N, CA, C, O and CB atoms as a CASP TS submission, in Angstrom:
PFRMAT TS
TARGET T0000
AUTHOR 0000-0000-0000
METHOD Language model
MODEL 1
PARENT N/A
ATOM      1  N   UNK     1      11.373   7.903  21.838  1.00  0.00           N
ATOM      2  CA  UNK     1      10.950   8.098  20.461  1.00  0.00           C
ATOM      3  C   UNK     1      11.151   9.589  20.072  1.00  0.00           C
ATOM      4  O   UNK     1      10.870  10.447  20.909  1.00  0.00           O
ATOM      5  CB  UNK     1       9.450   7.660  20.280  1.00  0.00           C
ATOM      6  N   UNK     2      11.643   9.964  18.788  1.00  0.00           N
ATOM      7  CA  UNK     2      11.850  11.141  18.168  1.00  0.00           C
ATOM      8  C   UNK     2      10.898  11.314  16.941  1.00  0.00           C
ATOM      9  O   UNK     2      10.398  10.428  16.248  1.00  0.00           O
ATOM     10  CB  UNK     2      13.261  11.224  17.805  1.00  0.00           C
ATOM     11  N   UNK     3      10.744  12.920  16.820  1.00  0.00           N
ATOM     12  CA  UNK     3       9.867  13.149  15.819  1.00  0.00           C
ATOM     13  C   UNK     3      10.622  14.174  14.706  1.00  0.00           C
ATOM     14  O   UNK     3      11.268  15.116  15.164  1.00  0.00           O
ATOM     15  CB  UNK     3       8.511  13.736  16.477  1.00  0.00           C
ATOM     16  N   UNK     4      10.549  14.006  13.388  1.00  0.00           N
ATOM     17  CA  UNK     4      11.247  15.012  12.491  1.00  0.00           C
ATOM     18  C   UNK     4       9.903  15.638  11.589  1.00  0.00           C
ATOM     19  O   UNK     4       8.722  15.293  11.586  1.00  0.00           O
ATOM     20  CB  UNK     4      12.571  14.175  11.427  1.00  0.00           C
ATOM     21  N   UNK     5      10.569  16.616  10.898  1.00  0.00           N
ATOM     22  CA  UNK     5       9.700  17.265  10.128  1.00  0.00           C
ATOM     23  C   UNK     5      10.092  17.337   8.539  1.00  0.00           C
ATOM     24  O   UNK     5      11.120  18.012   8.475  1.00  0.00           O
ATOM     25  CB  UNK     5       9.562  18.575  10.735  1.00  0.00           C
ATOM     26  N   UNK     6       9.769  16.998   7.487  1.00  0.00           N
ATOM     27  CA  UNK     6      10.319  17.202   6.125  1.00  0.00           C
ATOM     28  C   UNK     6       9.433  17.937   5.299  1.00  0.00           C
ATOM     29  O   UNK     6       8.238  17.659   5.196  1.00  0.00           O
ATOM     30  CB  UNK     6      10.626  15.952   5.458  1.00  0.00           C
ATOM     31  N   UNK     7      10.044  18.954   4.656  1.00  0.00           N
ATOM     32  CA  UNK     7       9.211  19.779   3.756  1.00  0.00           C
ATOM     33  C   UNK     7       9.706  19.397   2.300  1.00  0.00           C
ATOM     34  O   UNK     7      10.892  19.434   1.970  1.00  0.00           O
ATOM     35  CB  UNK     7       9.371  21.420   4.086  1.00  0.00           C
ATOM     36  N   UNK     8       8.457  18.952   1.301  1.00  0.00           N
ATOM     37  CA  UNK     8       8.825  18.434   0.124  1.00  0.00           C
ATOM     38  C   UNK     8       8.635  19.333  -0.842  1.00  0.00           C
ATOM     39  O   UNK     8       8.664  18.913  -1.998  1.00  0.00           O
ATOM     40  CB  UNK     8       8.228  17.317  -0.159  1.00  0.00           C
ATOM     41  N   UNK     9       8.396  20.788  -0.598  1.00  0.00           N
ATOM     42  CA  UNK     9       8.016  21.729  -1.636  1.00  0.00           C
ATOM     43  C   UNK     9       7.282  21.889  -2.777  1.00  0.00           C
ATOM     44  O   UNK     9       6.276  21.191  -2.642  1.00  0.00           O
ATOM     45  CB  UNK     9       8.726  21.985  -1.977  1.00  0.00           C
ATOM     46  N   UNK    10       7.271  22.389  -3.716  1.00  0.00           N
ATOM     47  CA  UNK    10       6.290  22.622  -4.587  1.00  0.00           C
ATOM     48  C   UNK    10       6.213  21.458  -5.554  1.00  0.00           C
ATOM     49  O   UNK    10       5.082  21.436  -6.038  1.00  0.00           O
ATOM     50  CB  UNK    10       6.497  23.898  -5.235  1.00  0.00           C
ATOM     51  N   UNK    11       6.850  20.643  -5.946  1.00  0.00           N
ATOM     52  CA  UNK    11       6.526  19.304  -6.944  1.00  0.00           C
ATOM     53  C   UNK    11       7.483  18.136  -6.152  1.00  0.00           C
ATOM     54  O   UNK    11       8.570  18.420  -5.648  1.00  0.00           O
ATOM     55  CB  UNK    11       7.120  19.582  -8.905  1.00  0.00           C
ATOM     56  N   UNK    12       7.159  17.395  -6.142  1.00  0.00           N
ATOM     57  CA  UNK    12       7.728  16.064  -5.509  1.00  0.00           C
ATOM     58  C   UNK    12       8.307  15.450  -6.956  1.00  0.00           C
ATOM     59  O   UNK    12       7.678  14.936  -7.881  1.00  0.00           O
ATOM     60  CB  UNK    12       6.389  14.947  -4.613  1.00  0.00           C
ATOM     61  N   UNK    13      10.127  15.763  -6.762  1.00  0.00           N
ATOM     62  CA  UNK    13      10.931  15.243  -7.667  1.00  0.00           C
ATOM     63  C   UNK    13      11.706  13.798  -7.195  1.00  0.00           C
ATOM     64  O   UNK    13      11.314  13.267  -6.156  1.00  0.00           O
ATOM     65  CB  UNK    13      11.875  16.359  -7.995  1.00  0.00           C
ATOM     66  N   UNK    14      12.655  13.259  -7.865  1.00  0.00           N
ATOM     67  CA  UNK    14      13.430  12.529  -7.355  1.00  0.00           C
ATOM     68  C   UNK    14      14.351  12.729  -6.355  1.00  0.00           C
ATOM     69  O   UNK    14      14.710  11.788  -5.648  1.00  0.00           O
ATOM     70  CB  UNK    14      13.857  12.184  -8.089  1.00  0.00           C
ATOM     71  N   UNK    15      14.887  14.137  -6.175  1.00  0.00           N
ATOM     72  CA  UNK    15      15.479  14.843  -5.382  1.00  0.00           C
ATOM     73  C   UNK    15      14.765  14.678  -3.768  1.00  0.00           C
ATOM     74  O   UNK    15      15.341  14.360  -2.727  1.00  0.00           O
ATOM     75  CB  UNK    15      15.462  16.221  -6.041  1.00  0.00           C
ATOM     76  N   UNK    16      13.338  15.008  -3.982  1.00  0.00           N
ATOM     77  CA  UNK    16      12.680  15.101  -2.859  1.00  0.00           C
ATOM     78  C   UNK    16      12.260  13.525  -2.259  1.00  0.00           C
ATOM     79  O   UNK    16      12.014  13.258  -1.082  1.00  0.00           O
ATOM     80  CB  UNK    16      11.471  16.050  -3.173  1.00  0.00           C
ATOM     81  N   UNK    17      12.254  12.758  -3.201  1.00  0.00           N
ATOM     82  CA  UNK    17      11.999  11.324  -2.853  1.00  0.00           C
ATOM     83  C   UNK    17      13.261  10.762  -2.057  1.00  0.00           C
ATOM     84  O   UNK    17      13.050   9.935  -1.170  1.00  0.00           O
ATOM     85  CB  UNK    17      11.724  10.439  -4.223  1.00  0.00           C
ATOM     86  N   UNK    18      14.743  11.232  -2.373  1.00  0.00           N
ATOM     87  CA  UNK    18      15.792  10.719  -1.947  1.00  0.00           C
ATOM     88  C   UNK    18      15.969  11.387  -0.687  1.00  0.00           C
ATOM     89  O   UNK    18      16.547  10.666   0.126  1.00  0.00           O
ATOM     90  CB  UNK    18      16.835  10.794  -2.847  1.00  0.00           C
ATOM     91  N   UNK    19      15.634  12.635  -0.216  1.00  0.00           N
ATOM     92  CA  UNK    19      15.628  13.255   1.004  1.00  0.00           C
ATOM     93  C   UNK    19      14.834  12.390   1.900  1.00  0.00           C
ATOM     94  O   UNK    19      15.268  11.854   2.920  1.00  0.00           O
ATOM     95  CB  UNK    19      15.115  14.636   0.922  1.00  0.00           C
ATOM     96  N   UNK    20      13.545  12.291   1.398  1.00  0.00           N
ATOM     97  CA  UNK    20      12.333  11.478   2.287  1.00  0.00           C
ATOM     98  C   UNK    20      13.054  10.148   2.731  1.00  0.00           C
ATOM     99  O   UNK    20      13.123   9.726   3.886  1.00  0.00           O
ATOM    100  CB  UNK    20      10.775  11.048   1.271  1.00  0.00           C
ATOM    101  N   UNK    21      13.558   9.590   1.642  1.00  0.00           N
ATOM    102  CA  UNK    21      14.286   7.912   2.063  1.00  0.00           C
ATOM    103  C   UNK    21      15.146   8.246   2.964  1.00  0.00           C
ATOM    104  O   UNK    21      14.848   7.836   4.086  1.00  0.00           O
ATOM    105  CB  UNK    21      15.199   6.949   0.831  1.00  0.00           C
ATOM    106  N   UNK    22      16.233   8.920   2.882  1.00  0.00           N
ATOM    107  CA  UNK    22      17.305   9.191   3.909  1.00  0.00           C
ATOM    108  C   UNK    22      16.879   9.525   5.156  1.00  0.00           C
ATOM    109  O   UNK    22      17.457   9.072   6.144  1.00  0.00           O
ATOM    110  CB  UNK    22      18.148  10.198   3.543  1.00  0.00           C
ATOM    111  N   UNK    23      15.709  10.442   5.267  1.00  0.00           N
ATOM    112  CA  UNK    23      15.004  10.592   6.903  1.00  0.00           C
ATOM    113  C   UNK    23      14.374   9.378   7.282  1.00  0.00           C
ATOM    114  O   UNK    23      14.500   8.975   8.438  1.00  0.00           O
ATOM    115  CB  UNK    23      13.753  11.779   7.073  1.00  0.00           C
ATOM    116  N   UNK    24      13.746   8.781   6.488  1.00  0.00           N
ATOM    117  CA  UNK    24      12.806   7.654   6.931  1.00  0.00           C
ATOM    118  C   UNK    24      13.957   6.518   7.273  1.00  0.00           C
ATOM    119  O   UNK    24      13.717   5.849   8.277  1.00  0.00           O
ATOM    120  CB  UNK    24      11.581   7.143   5.619  1.00  0.00           C
ATOM    121  N   UNK    25      14.815   6.308   6.773  1.00  0.00           N
ATOM    122  CA  UNK    25      15.994   5.324   7.106  1.00  0.00           C
ATOM    123  C   UNK    25      16.560   5.386   8.486  1.00  0.00           C
ATOM    124  O   UNK    25      16.896   4.426   9.180  1.00  0.00           O
ATOM    125  CB  UNK    25      17.162   5.571   6.181  1.00  0.00           C
ATOM    126  N   UNK    26      16.626   6.873   8.832  1.00  0.00           N
ATOM    127  CA  UNK    26      17.161   7.090   9.960  1.00  0.00           C
ATOM    128  C   UNK    26      16.221   7.076  11.156  1.00  0.00           C
ATOM    129  O   UNK    26      16.722   7.552  12.175  1.00  0.00           O
ATOM    130  CB  UNK    26      17.812   8.211   9.839  1.00  0.00           C
ATOM    131  N   UNK    27      15.270   6.740  11.235  1.00  0.00           N
ATOM    132  CA  UNK    27      14.051   6.430  12.118  1.00  0.00           C
ATOM    133  C   UNK    27      13.557   4.975  12.597  1.00  0.00           C
ATOM    134  O   UNK    27      13.159   4.093  11.835  1.00  0.00           O
ATOM    135  CB  UNK    27      12.964   6.955  11.416  1.00  0.00           C
ATOM    136  N   UNK    28      13.651   4.887  13.945  1.00  0.00           N
ATOM    137  CA  UNK    28      13.408   3.724  14.404  1.00  0.00           C
ATOM    138  C   UNK    28      11.952   3.430  14.854  1.00  0.00           C
ATOM    139  O   UNK    28      11.130   4.343  14.777  1.00  0.00           O
ATOM    140  CB  UNK    28      14.284   3.549  15.366  1.00  0.00           C
ATOM    141  N   UNK    29      11.553   2.103  15.360  1.00  0.00           N
ATOM    142  CA  UNK    29      10.154   1.620  15.616  1.00  0.00           C
ATOM    143  C   UNK    29       9.774   2.728  16.813  1.00  0.00           C
ATOM    144  O   UNK    29      10.373   2.938  17.869  1.00  0.00           O
ATOM    145  CB  UNK    29      10.067  -0.172  16.125  1.00  0.00           C
ATOM    146  N   UNK    30       8.548   3.375  16.269  1.00  0.00           N
ATOM    147  CA  UNK    30       7.800   4.245  17.465  1.00  0.00           C
ATOM    148  C   UNK    30       8.366   5.692  16.881  1.00  0.00           C
ATOM    149  O   UNK    30       7.598   6.586  17.235  1.00  0.00           O
ATOM    150  CB  UNK    30       8.375   3.817  19.379  1.00  0.00           C
ATOM    151  N   UNK    31       9.233   6.083  16.266  1.00  0.00           N
ATOM    152  CA  UNK    31       9.482   7.571  15.611  1.00  0.00           C
ATOM    153  C   UNK    31       8.402   7.740  14.602  1.00  0.00           C
ATOM    154  O   UNK    31       7.798   6.934  13.895  1.00  0.00           O
ATOM    155  CB  UNK    31      11.019   7.767  14.824  1.00  0.00           C
ATOM    156  N   UNK    32       8.329   9.267  14.775  1.00  0.00           N
ATOM    157  CA  UNK    32       7.487   9.826  13.900  1.00  0.00           C
ATOM    158  C   UNK    32       7.921  11.029  12.837  1.00  0.00           C
ATOM    159  O   UNK    32       8.712  11.927  13.124  1.00  0.00           O
ATOM    160  CB  UNK    32       6.508  10.237  14.709  1.00  0.00           C
ATOM    161  N   UNK    33       7.381  10.908  11.801  1.00  0.00           N
ATOM    162  CA  UNK    33       7.762  11.856  10.688  1.00  0.00           C
ATOM    163  C   UNK    33       6.716  12.572  10.259  1.00  0.00           C
ATOM    164  O   UNK    33       5.831  11.901   9.730  1.00  0.00           O
ATOM    165  CB  UNK    33       8.316  11.234   9.551  1.00  0.00           C
ATOM    166  N   UNK    34       6.506  13.981  10.336  1.00  0.00           N
ATOM    167  CA  UNK    34       5.342  14.860   9.603  1.00  0.00           C
ATOM    168  C   UNK    34       6.171  15.360   8.309  1.00  0.00           C
ATOM    169  O   UNK    34       7.256  15.937   8.250  1.00  0.00           O
ATOM    170  CB  UNK    34       4.684  16.320  10.650  1.00  0.00           C
ATOM    171  N   UNK    35       5.370  14.980   7.387  1.00  0.00           N
ATOM    172  CA  UNK    35       5.716  15.451   5.878  1.00  0.00           C
ATOM    173  C   UNK    35       4.848  16.510   5.303  1.00  0.00           C
ATOM    174  O   UNK    35       3.643  16.260   5.320  1.00  0.00           O
ATOM    175  CB  UNK    35       5.607  14.267   4.880  1.00  0.00           C
ATOM    176  N   UNK    36       5.215  17.615   4.810  1.00  0.00           N
ATOM    177  CA  UNK    36       4.625  18.608   4.586  1.00  0.00           C
ATOM    178  C   UNK    36       4.678  18.790   2.790  1.00  0.00           C
ATOM    179  O   UNK    36       5.730  18.831   2.152  1.00  0.00           O
ATOM    180  CB  UNK    36       5.277  19.698   5.523  1.00  0.00           C
ATOM    181  N   UNK    37       3.609  18.862   2.329  1.00  0.00           N
ATOM    182  CA  UNK    37       3.764  19.069   0.632  1.00  0.00           C
ATOM    183  C   UNK    37       2.769  20.142   0.241  1.00  0.00           C
ATOM    184  O   UNK    37       1.769  20.203   0.956  1.00  0.00           O
ATOM    185  CB  UNK    37       3.374  17.587  -0.337  1.00  0.00           C
ATOM    186  N   UNK    38       2.855  20.938  -0.691  1.00  0.00           N
ATOM    187  CA  UNK    38       1.815  21.650  -1.196  1.00  0.00           C
ATOM    188  C   UNK    38       0.594  21.078  -1.648  1.00  0.00           C
ATOM    189  O   UNK    38       0.664  20.153  -2.458  1.00  0.00           O
ATOM    190  CB  UNK    38       2.241  22.278  -2.091  1.00  0.00           C
ATOM    191  N   UNK    39      -0.694  21.547  -1.191  1.00  0.00           N
ATOM    192  CA  UNK    39      -2.063  21.016  -1.504  1.00  0.00           C
ATOM    193  C   UNK    39      -2.120  20.787  -2.890  1.00  0.00           C
ATOM    194  O   UNK    39      -2.706  19.765  -3.250  1.00  0.00           O
ATOM    195  CB  UNK    39      -3.198  21.935  -1.098  1.00  0.00           C
ATOM    196  N   UNK    40      -1.604  21.566  -3.788  1.00  0.00           N
ATOM    197  CA  UNK    40      -1.815  21.633  -5.181  1.00  0.00           C
ATOM    198  C   UNK    40      -1.149  20.039  -5.908  1.00  0.00           C
ATOM    199  O   UNK    40      -1.525  19.513  -6.956  1.00  0.00           O
ATOM    200  CB  UNK    40      -0.975  23.163  -5.748  1.00  0.00           C
ATOM    201  N   UNK    41      -0.075  19.547  -4.957  1.00  0.00           N
ATOM    202  CA  UNK    41       0.560  18.734  -5.333  1.00  0.00           C
ATOM    203  C   UNK    41       0.183  17.317  -4.742  1.00  0.00           C
ATOM    204  O   UNK    41       0.853  16.288  -4.825  1.00  0.00           O
ATOM    205  CB  UNK    41       1.716  19.174  -5.163  1.00  0.00           C
ATOM    206  N   UNK    42      -1.201  17.520  -4.046  1.00  0.00           N
ATOM    207  CA  UNK    42      -1.717  16.175  -3.680  1.00  0.00           C
ATOM    208  C   UNK    42      -1.862  15.044  -4.263  1.00  0.00           C
ATOM    209  O   UNK    42      -1.748  13.935  -3.741  1.00  0.00           O
ATOM    210  CB  UNK    42      -2.631  16.228  -3.384  1.00  0.00           C
ATOM    211  N   UNK    43      -2.134  15.312  -5.437  1.00  0.00           N
ATOM    212  CA  UNK    43      -2.094  14.251  -6.641  1.00  0.00           C
ATOM    213  C   UNK    43      -1.047  13.248  -6.528  1.00  0.00           C
ATOM    214  O   UNK    43      -1.285  12.043  -6.619  1.00  0.00           O
ATOM    215  CB  UNK    43      -1.863  14.928  -8.009  1.00  0.00           C
ATOM    216  N   UNK    44       0.403  13.857  -6.279  1.00  0.00           N
ATOM    217  CA  UNK    44       1.601  13.222  -6.269  1.00  0.00           C
ATOM    218  C   UNK    44       1.787  12.542  -4.847  1.00  0.00           C
ATOM    219  O   UNK    44       2.885  12.079  -4.539  1.00  0.00           O
ATOM    220  CB  UNK    44       2.703  14.220  -6.626  1.00  0.00           C
ATOM    221  N   UNK    45       0.758  12.491  -4.026  1.00  0.00           N
ATOM    222  CA  UNK    45       1.215  11.826  -2.508  1.00  0.00           C
ATOM    223  C   UNK    45       1.270  10.421  -2.752  1.00  0.00           C
ATOM    224  O   UNK    45       1.678   9.795  -1.774  1.00  0.00           O
ATOM    225  CB  UNK    45       0.108  12.096  -1.160  1.00  0.00           C
ATOM    226  N   UNK    46       0.989   9.737  -3.740  1.00  0.00           N
ATOM    227  CA  UNK    46       1.102   8.265  -3.818  1.00  0.00           C
ATOM    228  C   UNK    46       2.671   7.978  -3.798  1.00  0.00           C
ATOM    229  O   UNK    46       2.998   6.919  -3.262  1.00  0.00           O
ATOM    230  CB  UNK    46       0.349   7.656  -5.200  1.00  0.00           C
ATOM    231  N   UNK    47       3.828   8.904  -4.390  1.00  0.00           N
ATOM    232  CA  UNK    47       4.920   8.769  -4.504  1.00  0.00           C
ATOM    233  C   UNK    47       5.562   8.533  -2.926  1.00  0.00           C
ATOM    234  O   UNK    47       6.485   7.773  -2.634  1.00  0.00           O
ATOM    235  CB  UNK    47       5.333   9.867  -5.323  1.00  0.00           C
ATOM    236  N   UNK    48       4.823   9.380  -2.049  1.00  0.00           N
ATOM    237  CA  UNK    48       5.177   9.525  -0.796  1.00  0.00           C
ATOM    238  C   UNK    48       4.615   8.421   0.176  1.00  0.00           C
ATOM    239  O   UNK    48       5.304   7.944   1.078  1.00  0.00           O
ATOM    240  CB  UNK    48       4.794  10.816  -0.431  1.00  0.00           C
ATOM    241  N   UNK    49       3.274   8.040  -0.079  1.00  0.00           N
ATOM    242  CA  UNK    49       2.849   6.947   0.631  1.00  0.00           C
ATOM    243  C   UNK    49       3.392   5.521   0.439  1.00  0.00           C
ATOM    244  O   UNK    49       3.376   4.619   1.277  1.00  0.00           O
ATOM    245  CB  UNK    49       1.603   6.921   0.441  1.00  0.00           C
ATOM    246  N   UNK    50       3.926   5.475  -0.950  1.00  0.00           N
ATOM    247  CA  UNK    50       4.500   3.981  -1.200  1.00  0.00           C
ATOM    248  C   UNK    50       5.743   3.874  -0.573  1.00  0.00           C
ATOM    249  O   UNK    50       6.027   2.800  -0.042  1.00  0.00           O
ATOM    250  CB  UNK    50       4.715   3.581  -2.727  1.00  0.00           C
ATOM    251  N   UNK    51       6.484   4.749  -0.546  1.00  0.00           N
ATOM    252  CA  UNK    51       7.633   4.865   0.164  1.00  0.00           C
ATOM    253  C   UNK    51       7.477   4.504   1.912  1.00  0.00           C
ATOM    254  O   UNK    51       8.210   3.773   2.578  1.00  0.00           O
ATOM    255  CB  UNK    51       8.102   6.361  -0.148  1.00  0.00           C
ATOM    256  N   UNK    52       6.289   5.273   2.358  1.00  0.00           N
ATOM    257  CA  UNK    52       6.231   4.970   3.743  1.00  0.00           C
ATOM    258  C   UNK    52       5.963   3.493   3.957  1.00  0.00           C
ATOM    259  O   UNK    52       6.519   2.812   4.819  1.00  0.00           O
ATOM    260  CB  UNK    52       5.189   5.805   4.411  1.00  0.00           C
ATOM    261  N   UNK    53       5.158   3.110   3.186  1.00  0.00           N
ATOM    262  CA  UNK    53       4.569   1.496   3.246  1.00  0.00           C
ATOM    263  C   UNK    53       5.976   0.669   2.957  1.00  0.00           C
ATOM    264  O   UNK    53       6.300  -0.360   3.550  1.00  0.00           O
ATOM    265  CB  UNK    53       3.172   1.076   1.830  1.00  0.00           C
ATOM    266  N   UNK    54       6.498   1.119   2.254  1.00  0.00           N
ATOM    267  CA  UNK    54       7.830   0.339   1.873  1.00  0.00           C
ATOM    268  C   UNK    54       8.733   0.221   2.977  1.00  0.00           C
ATOM    269  O   UNK    54       9.339  -0.838   3.139  1.00  0.00           O
ATOM    270  CB  UNK    54       8.626   1.017   0.741  1.00  0.00           C
ATOM    271  N   UNK    55       8.897   1.232   3.789  1.00  0.00           N
ATOM    272  CA  UNK    55       9.732   1.212   4.828  1.00  0.00           C
ATOM    273  C   UNK    55       9.166   0.887   6.320  1.00  0.00           C
ATOM    274  O   UNK    55       9.869   0.973   7.327  1.00  0.00           O
ATOM    275  CB  UNK    55      10.332   2.446   4.776  1.00  0.00           C
ATOM    276  N   UNK    56       7.935   0.539   6.319  1.00  0.00           N
ATOM    277  CA  UNK    56       7.307   0.006   7.440  1.00  0.00           C
ATOM    278  C   UNK    56       6.740   1.034   8.345  1.00  0.00           C
ATOM    279  O   UNK    56       7.005   0.976   9.546  1.00  0.00           O
ATOM    280  CB  UNK    56       8.210  -0.814   8.139  1.00  0.00           C
ATOM    281  N   UNK    57       5.839   2.148   7.779  1.00  0.00           N
ATOM    282  CA  UNK    57       5.487   3.117   8.479  1.00  0.00           C
ATOM    283  C   UNK    57       4.083   3.225   8.363  1.00  0.00           C
ATOM    284  O   UNK    57       3.684   2.928   7.238  1.00  0.00           O
ATOM    285  CB  UNK    57       6.156   4.205   8.167  1.00  0.00           C
ATOM    286  N   UNK    58       3.198   3.560   9.176  1.00  0.00           N
ATOM    287  CA  UNK    58       1.462   3.824   9.175  1.00  0.00           C
ATOM    288  C   UNK    58       1.574   5.342   9.115  1.00  0.00           C
ATOM    289  O   UNK    58       2.362   6.059   9.731  1.00  0.00           O
ATOM    290  CB  UNK    58       0.424   3.214  10.759  1.00  0.00           C
ATOM    291  N   UNK    59       0.600   5.694   8.224  1.00  0.00           N
ATOM    292  CA  UNK    59       0.563   7.153   7.998  1.00  0.00           C
ATOM    293  C   UNK    59      -1.025   7.548   8.062  1.00  0.00           C
ATOM    294  O   UNK    59      -1.991   6.795   7.944  1.00  0.00           O
ATOM    295  CB  UNK    59       1.294   7.558   6.494  1.00  0.00           C
ATOM    296  N   UNK    60      -0.999   8.899   8.275  1.00  0.00           N
ATOM    297  CA  UNK    60      -2.564   9.378   8.207  1.00  0.00           C
ATOM    298  C   UNK    60      -2.043  10.842   7.400  1.00  0.00           C
ATOM    299  O   UNK    60      -1.102  11.585   7.679  1.00  0.00           O
ATOM    300  CB  UNK    60      -3.568   9.616  10.087  1.00  0.00           C
ATOM    301  N   UNK    61      -3.030  10.921   6.325  1.00  0.00           N
ATOM    302  CA  UNK    61      -3.185  12.205   5.564  1.00  0.00           C
ATOM    303  C   UNK    61      -3.780  13.307   6.488  1.00  0.00           C
ATOM    304  O   UNK    61      -4.518  12.845   7.358  1.00  0.00           O
ATOM    305  CB  UNK    61      -4.132  11.991   4.288  1.00  0.00           C
ATOM    306  N   UNK    62      -3.641  14.543   6.498  1.00  0.00           N
ATOM    307  CA  UNK    62      -3.946  15.654   6.952  1.00  0.00           C
ATOM    308  C   UNK    62      -4.072  16.896   6.043  1.00  0.00           C
ATOM    309  O   UNK    62      -3.033  17.239   5.478  1.00  0.00           O
ATOM    310  CB  UNK    62      -3.134  15.809   7.839  1.00  0.00           C
ATOM    311  N   UNK    63      -5.047  17.530   5.845  1.00  0.00           N
ATOM    312  CA  UNK    63      -5.474  18.809   5.136  1.00  0.00           C
ATOM    313  C   UNK    63      -4.757  19.977   5.742  1.00  0.00           C
ATOM    314  O   UNK    63      -4.970  19.989   6.954  1.00  0.00           O
ATOM    315  CB  UNK    63      -7.038  19.049   5.231  1.00  0.00           C
ATOM    316  N   UNK    64      -4.078  20.849   5.401  1.00  0.00           N
ATOM    317  CA  UNK    64      -3.647  22.057   5.922  1.00  0.00           C
ATOM    318  C   UNK    64      -4.586  23.198   5.915  1.00  0.00           C
ATOM    319  O   UNK    64      -5.790  23.128   5.664  1.00  0.00           O
ATOM    320  CB  UNK    64      -2.544  22.410   5.273  1.00  0.00           C
ATOM    321  N   UNK    65      -3.965  24.169   6.193  1.00  0.00           N
ATOM    322  CA  UNK    65      -4.581  25.510   6.079  1.00  0.00           C
ATOM    323  C   UNK    65      -4.703  26.334   4.812  1.00  0.00           C
ATOM    324  O   UNK    65      -4.174  27.443   4.741  1.00  0.00           O
ATOM    325  CB  UNK    65      -3.930  26.272   6.899  1.00  0.00           C
ATOM    326  N   UNK    66      -5.462  25.756   3.715  1.00  0.00           N
ATOM    327  CA  UNK    66      -5.312  26.477   2.425  1.00  0.00           C
ATOM    328  C   UNK    66      -4.274  25.759   1.552  1.00  0.00           C
ATOM    329  O   UNK    66      -4.683  24.919   0.751  1.00  0.00           O
ATOM    330  CB  UNK    66      -4.880  27.979   2.664  1.00  0.00           C
ATOM    331  N   UNK    67      -2.933  26.030   1.646  1.00  0.00           N
ATOM    332  CA  UNK    67      -1.880  25.428   0.507  1.00  0.00           C
ATOM    333  C   UNK    67      -1.170  24.412   1.218  1.00  0.00           C
ATOM    334  O   UNK    67      -0.161  24.110   0.580  1.00  0.00           O
ATOM    335  CB  UNK    67      -0.741  26.543  -0.150  1.00  0.00           C
ATOM    336  N   UNK    68      -1.259  23.897   2.055  1.00  0.00           N
ATOM    337  CA  UNK    68      -0.417  22.808   2.840  1.00  0.00           C
ATOM    338  C   UNK    68      -1.176  21.483   2.804  1.00  0.00           C
ATOM    339  O   UNK    68      -2.398  21.467   2.956  1.00  0.00           O
ATOM    340  CB  UNK    68      -0.158  23.234   4.436  1.00  0.00           C
ATOM    341  N   UNK    69      -0.492  20.414   2.611  1.00  0.00           N
ATOM    342  CA  UNK    69      -0.992  19.143   2.856  1.00  0.00           C
ATOM    343  C   UNK    69       0.153  18.156   3.575  1.00  0.00           C
ATOM    344  O   UNK    69       1.312  17.958   3.210  1.00  0.00           O
ATOM    345  CB  UNK    69      -1.504  18.581   1.472  1.00  0.00           C
ATOM    346  N   UNK    70      -0.473  17.680   4.568  1.00  0.00           N
ATOM    347  CA  UNK    70       0.364  16.920   5.633  1.00  0.00           C
ATOM    348  C   UNK    70       0.179  15.347   5.619  1.00  0.00           C
ATOM    349  O   UNK    70      -0.901  14.846   5.305  1.00  0.00           O
ATOM    350  CB  UNK    70      -0.042  17.447   7.093  1.00  0.00           C
ATOM    351  N   UNK    71       1.301  14.582   5.980  1.00  0.00           N
ATOM    352  CA  UNK    71       1.109  13.010   6.414  1.00  0.00           C
ATOM    353  C   UNK    71       1.904  12.913   7.716  1.00  0.00           C
ATOM    354  O   UNK    71       3.122  13.029   7.850  1.00  0.00           O
ATOM    355  CB  UNK    71       1.737  11.821   5.219  1.00  0.00           C
ATOM    356  N   UNK    72       1.026  12.692   8.597  1.00  0.00           N
ATOM    357  CA  UNK    72       1.831  12.281   9.843  1.00  0.00           C
ATOM    358  C   UNK    72       1.995  10.411   9.994  1.00  0.00           C
ATOM    359  O   UNK    72       1.061   9.614  10.076  1.00  0.00           O
ATOM    360  CB  UNK    72       0.877  13.010  11.306  1.00  0.00           C
ATOM    361  N   UNK    73       3.477  10.100   9.994  1.00  0.00           N
ATOM    362  CA  UNK    73       3.546   8.606   9.695  1.00  0.00           C
ATOM    363  C   UNK    73       4.225   8.130  11.295  1.00  0.00           C
ATOM    364  O   UNK    73       4.692   8.992  12.040  1.00  0.00           O
ATOM    365  CB  UNK    73       4.694   8.197   8.088  1.00  0.00           C
ATOM    366  N   UNK    74       4.207   7.070  11.570  1.00  0.00           N
ATOM    367  CA  UNK    74       4.999   6.431  12.524  1.00  0.00           C
ATOM    368  C   UNK    74       5.318   5.071  12.223  1.00  0.00           C
ATOM    369  O   UNK    74       4.538   4.180  11.885  1.00  0.00           O
ATOM    370  CB  UNK    74       4.408   6.487  13.737  1.00  0.00           C
ATOM    371  N   UNK    75       6.752   5.006  12.409  1.00  0.00           N
ATOM    372  CA  UNK    75       7.305   3.616  12.229  1.00  0.00           C
ATOM    373  C   UNK    75       6.740   2.603  13.085  1.00  0.00           C
ATOM    374  O   UNK    75       6.493   2.764  14.281  1.00  0.00           O
ATOM    375  CB  UNK    75       8.725   3.590  12.447  1.00  0.00           C
ATOM    376  N   UNK    76       6.513   1.365  12.299  1.00  0.00           N
ATOM    377  CA  UNK    76       5.620   0.338  13.039  1.00  0.00           C
ATOM    378  C   UNK    76       6.514  -0.982  13.244  1.00  0.00           C
ATOM    379  O   UNK    76       6.268  -1.807  14.124  1.00  0.00           O
ATOM    380  CB  UNK    76       4.183  -0.023  12.128  1.00  0.00           C
ATOM    381  N   UNK    77       7.649  -1.097  12.271  1.00  0.00           N
ATOM    382  CA  UNK    77       8.448  -1.790  12.179  1.00  0.00           C
ATOM    383  C   UNK    77       8.077  -3.269  11.605  1.00  0.00           C
ATOM    384  O   UNK    77       8.569  -4.347  11.939  1.00  0.00           O
ATOM    385  CB  UNK    77       8.949  -1.672  13.275  1.00  0.00           C
ATOM    386  N   UNK    78       7.079  -3.003  10.659  1.00  0.00           N
ATOM    387  CA  UNK    78       6.593  -4.147   9.822  1.00  0.00           C
ATOM    388  C   UNK    78       7.158  -4.378   8.665  1.00  0.00           C
ATOM    389  O   UNK    78       6.772  -5.314   7.965  1.00  0.00           O
ATOM    390  CB  UNK    78       5.352  -4.069   9.529  1.00  0.00           C
TER
END
C-alpha cells in the first residue's frame, strides 16, 4: 500500500482537479491519498469529494491548524 500527498493550493480550479485525477488514477486498492487545501476554500470541497467518490475512494475530512483543511482517502475498489 502506498500513500501520497497532494496540495491543492488557494483556489480549486480545473488544473487542480486534473492533478488530483491523475494522482487518483495511479492508486490501487488500499492505497491512501492525503489532500490539503486552504480552509478558506473548504466551501469548494464538493469538487474534491465528487472526484473521490467517482473513483472509488472512501474519505474523511479533517480540520487543520488554522489555515489548512485535509481529506484522507483510501481506495476501496468499489
